[in-house]
C-alpha positions as CSV (number, residue, x, y, z in Angstrom):
1,X,6.3,-0.8,13.6
2,X,4.0,-3.4,15.1
3,X,0.0,-3.5,14.3
4,X,-0.6,-2.5,18.2
5,X,2.0,0.6,17.6
6,X,-0.8,2.2,15.5
7,X,-4.1,2.9,17.4
8,X,-6.0,4.9,14.9
9,X,-5.6,5.4,11.1
10,X,-7.5,4.1,8.3
11,X,-7.8,0.5,7.0
12,X,-8.0,-0.8,3.4
13,X,-7.7,-3.9,1.3
14,X,-6.2,-3.5,-1.7
15,X,-5.1,-5.6,-4.6
16,X,-1.4,-5.1,-5.7
17,X,0.9,-6.1,-8.5
18,X,4.7,-5.5,-8.0
19,X,6.8,-5.2,-11.0
20,X,8.5,-8.5,-12.0
21,X,12.0,-7.2,-11.6
22,X,11.4,-5.9,-8.1
23,X,8.8,-8.7,-7.2
24,X,11.3,-11.4,-5.4
25,X,13.4,-8.7,-3.6
26,X,10.6,-6.7,-2.1
27,X,8.5,-10.1,-1.0
28,X,12.0,-11.3,0.8
29,X,12.5,-7.9,2.4
30,X,10.5,-5.1,2.9
31,X,6.6,-5.8,1.4
32,X,5.6,-8.4,4.0
33,X,3.0,-8.4,7.0
34,X,4.2,-6.2,9.7
35,X,6.1,-4.0,7.6
36,X,5.7,0.0,7.1
37,X,8.5,0.6,5.0
38,X,6.5,0.8,1.7
39,X,4.4,4.0,0.4
40,X,1.4,4.2,-1.6
41,X,0.8,7.2,-3.9
42,X,-2.6,8.3,-4.7
43,X,-2.5,10.7,-7.7
44,X,-5.9,12.4,-6.5
45,X,-4.4,13.4,-3.0
46,X,-3.1,16.4,-2.0
47,X,-1.7,19.7,-3.9
48,X,0.9,17.7,-5.5
49,X,1.1,17.3,-9.4
50,X,2.1,13.7,-8.6
51,X,-0.4,12.9,-5.8
52,X,0.7,12.4,-2.4
53,X,1.7,9.3,-0.6
54,X,0.9,7.5,2.7
55,X,2.6,5.2,4.6
56,X,0.9,2.2,6.2
57,X,1.6,-1.2,8.0
58,X,0.8,-4.2,5.7
59,X,-1.3,-6.1,8.4
60,X,-1.9,-9.2,6.0
61,X,-0.9,-10.2,2.7
62,X,-2.0,-13.1,0.3
63,X,-0.6,-14.3,-2.7
64,X,-3.0,-14.7,-5.5
65,X,-3.2,-17.4,-8.2
66,X,-2.3,-14.8,-10.9
67,X,0.7,-13.3,-9.2
68,X,-1.1,-9.9,-7.5
69,X,-1.2,-9.9,-3.9
70,X,-4.3,-9.1,-1.7
71,X,-3.1,-6.9,1.0
72,X,-4.7,-5.2,4.2
73,X,-3.1,-2.0,5.2
74,X,-3.1,0.2,8.0
75,X,-2.8,3.7,7.0
76,X,-1.4,5.9,10.1
77,X,-2.6,9.2,8.6
78,X,-6.2,9.7,9.4
79,X,-6.1,12.1,6.0
80,X,-5.5,8.5,4.3
81,X,-9.9,7.8,4.8
82,X,-10.6,10.7,2.4
83,X,-8.3,9.4,-0.7
84,X,-8.2,5.5,-0.1
85,X,-11.5,4.7,-1.1
86,X,-12.8,1.9,-3.0
87,X,-11.9,1.8,-7.0
88,X,-9.2,4.1,-6.6
89,X,-5.8,3.2,-8.3
90,X,-2.6,4.0,-6.7
91,X,1.3,3.5,-7.0
92,X,3.4,1.3,-4.8
93,X,6.6,3.1,-3.9
94,X,10.0,2.1,-2.5
95,X,12.6,4.8,-3.7
96,X,10.8,4.7,-6.9
97,X,7.5,3.2,-8.4
98,X,7.7,-0.3,-7.9
99,X,4.2,-1.4,-8.4
100,X,0.5,-0.5,-8.5
101,X,-2.8,-1.4,-7.0
102,X,-6.3,-0.5,-6.6
103,X,-8.5,-0.3,-3.4
104,X,-10.9,-3.2,-2.9
105,X,-14.3,-2.6,-1.9
């Protein structure tokens, strides 16, 4: 799924920390610019006990000096704009939780 394939949705910047054991594998496979493969779980979202997950295209990715990743995400669900707001923490999910992050202002 390319950036142009998603016409609507919600964009947000986030700071993400991937688990050290998964970091190298994810960065060389699914966690890269243009990828829609990773999900993001927001605990406050929806009616599920563990929150709801939203898919997003990673539009930009920049590694920070401290090892975290600053990403620009395009969530394709319009519902994401309700939950993906500055300061909200989330989990990074790829078949299981592989990291965490926070939405930037």
